[in-house]
Legacy VTK file of the C-alpha trace (Angstrom):
# vtk DataFile Version 3.0
C-alpha trace
ASCII
DATASET POLYDATA
POINTS 138 float
38.402 48.598 73.482
35.579 47.063 75.813
35.175 50.493 77.628
34.926 52.051 74.090
31.997 49.956 73.504
30.024 51.674 76.367
30.636 49.089 79.099
31.685 50.343 82.654
35.245 49.568 83.684
34.141 48.701 87.092
32.308 45.823 85.538
34.981 44.252 83.568
37.774 41.884 84.300
40.192 40.783 81.467
42.729 37.971 81.616
45.165 37.307 79.064
46.944 33.924 78.671
49.852 34.741 76.406
51.117 30.925 76.212
47.601 29.752 74.965
46.729 32.991 73.183
43.397 33.404 74.974
41.537 36.465 76.203
39.014 35.762 78.952
36.633 38.574 79.705
34.089 38.827 82.490
31.536 41.697 82.049
29.046 42.129 84.517
26.258 43.481 82.469
22.756 42.081 81.405
23.268 42.881 77.584
26.003 39.957 77.515
23.988 37.519 79.409
21.708 34.586 78.462
20.800 33.695 74.699
22.721 36.564 73.418
25.862 35.514 74.755
27.130 33.408 71.735
26.562 36.352 69.402
28.237 38.893 71.642
31.111 36.451 72.074
31.456 35.969 68.333
31.575 39.741 67.733
34.162 40.430 70.256
36.291 37.741 69.077
36.037 38.970 65.523
36.784 42.601 66.535
39.815 41.673 68.814
41.281 39.580 66.248
40.663 42.179 63.529
42.705 44.669 65.680
45.324 42.113 66.416
45.760 41.281 62.710
46.137 44.987 61.756
48.853 45.309 64.414
50.520 42.216 63.114
49.825 40.027 65.972
48.519 36.422 66.173
45.057 35.314 66.625
43.656 34.730 69.940
40.601 32.859 71.409
38.136 35.051 73.253
35.951 33.830 75.943
33.257 35.875 77.606
31.768 35.243 80.852
33.216 31.723 80.704
30.633 30.706 78.151
33.510 29.015 75.805
35.172 27.369 78.849
31.953 25.923 79.731
30.951 24.992 76.089
34.528 23.227 75.781
33.740 21.232 78.906
30.561 20.170 77.469
31.979 19.103 74.244
34.698 17.285 75.892
31.929 15.210 77.879
29.949 14.618 74.775
32.974 13.465 73.060
33.864 10.973 75.806
30.221 9.646 76.094
30.369 9.221 71.940
33.788 7.437 72.112
32.289 4.925 74.713
29.180 4.433 72.577
31.441 3.873 69.632
33.745 1.182 71.293
30.651 -0.778 72.896
28.366 -0.733 69.837
31.209 -0.834 67.287
29.228 1.484 65.251
29.884 5.000 63.866
28.693 7.810 66.330
27.843 11.190 64.559
27.829 14.297 66.596
25.780 17.171 65.962
27.135 20.196 63.730
29.879 22.224 65.326
32.163 25.201 64.471
35.889 24.428 63.351
37.018 25.252 66.937
34.491 22.849 68.552
35.349 20.139 65.914
39.183 20.382 66.710
38.510 19.959 70.287
36.876 16.594 69.413
39.531 15.531 67.107
42.171 16.174 69.686
40.304 14.409 72.343
39.775 11.185 70.278
43.432 11.430 69.126
44.367 10.134 72.308
42.075 7.149 72.177
43.950 4.152 70.200
40.808 2.324 69.227
39.017 5.300 67.552
39.468 7.844 64.670
37.495 10.979 63.600
36.258 12.451 60.476
34.727 15.553 59.600
31.811 15.307 57.088
29.201 17.869 55.668
29.548 21.536 54.611
29.314 24.773 56.058
26.992 25.178 59.195
26.120 21.280 58.729
29.912 20.202 59.209
30.107 17.759 62.030
32.456 15.037 63.378
32.040 11.281 63.083
33.704 9.020 65.498
34.582 5.548 64.079
36.551 2.414 65.352
39.891 2.163 64.114
40.582 -0.555 61.874
44.276 -1.378 61.164
44.900 -1.963 57.445
41.714 -0.627 56.409
LINES 1 139
138 0 1 2 3 4 5 6 7 8 9 10 11 12 13 14 15 16 17 18 19 20 21 22 23 24 25 26 27 28 29 30 31 32 33 34 35 36 37 38 39 40 41 42 43 44 45 46 47 48 49 50 51 52 53 54 55 56 57 58 59 60 61 62 63 64 65 66 67 68 69 70 71 72 73 74 75 76 77 78 79 80 81 82 83 84 85 86 87 88 89 90 91 92 93 94 95 96 97 98 99 100 101 102 103 104 105 106 107 108 109 110 111 112 113 114 115 116 117 118 119 120 121 122 123 124 125 126 127 128 129 130 131 132 133 134 135 136 137
């Protein structure tokens, strides 16, 4: 599919992780670098999953040039810092708006922290996660 989009096959590396349903693409081409990477990634993710859906196969997460992997690392780092702040200050910590996948990463990370809970607030592109202290019975 990537070759049909006009990319040279010698510049493409593809890794498929069946267990976690992830497709990692590394494309050595200037057109997929820099500020345009998130847009190209979203397009690849949409196209690949439309093809998979048509073939009756499950949804896969697509990563392009490790962009998503690095973004996940940054979100987990941000989440841990926000968790520390919520514990120390005993106040809610509101994170910036994120997409559903990124919010899920935060919910999953905080679920392992017994003193904290998360809640998504807002609508559409303004939807965000708030980290709060867990108060038993209330």
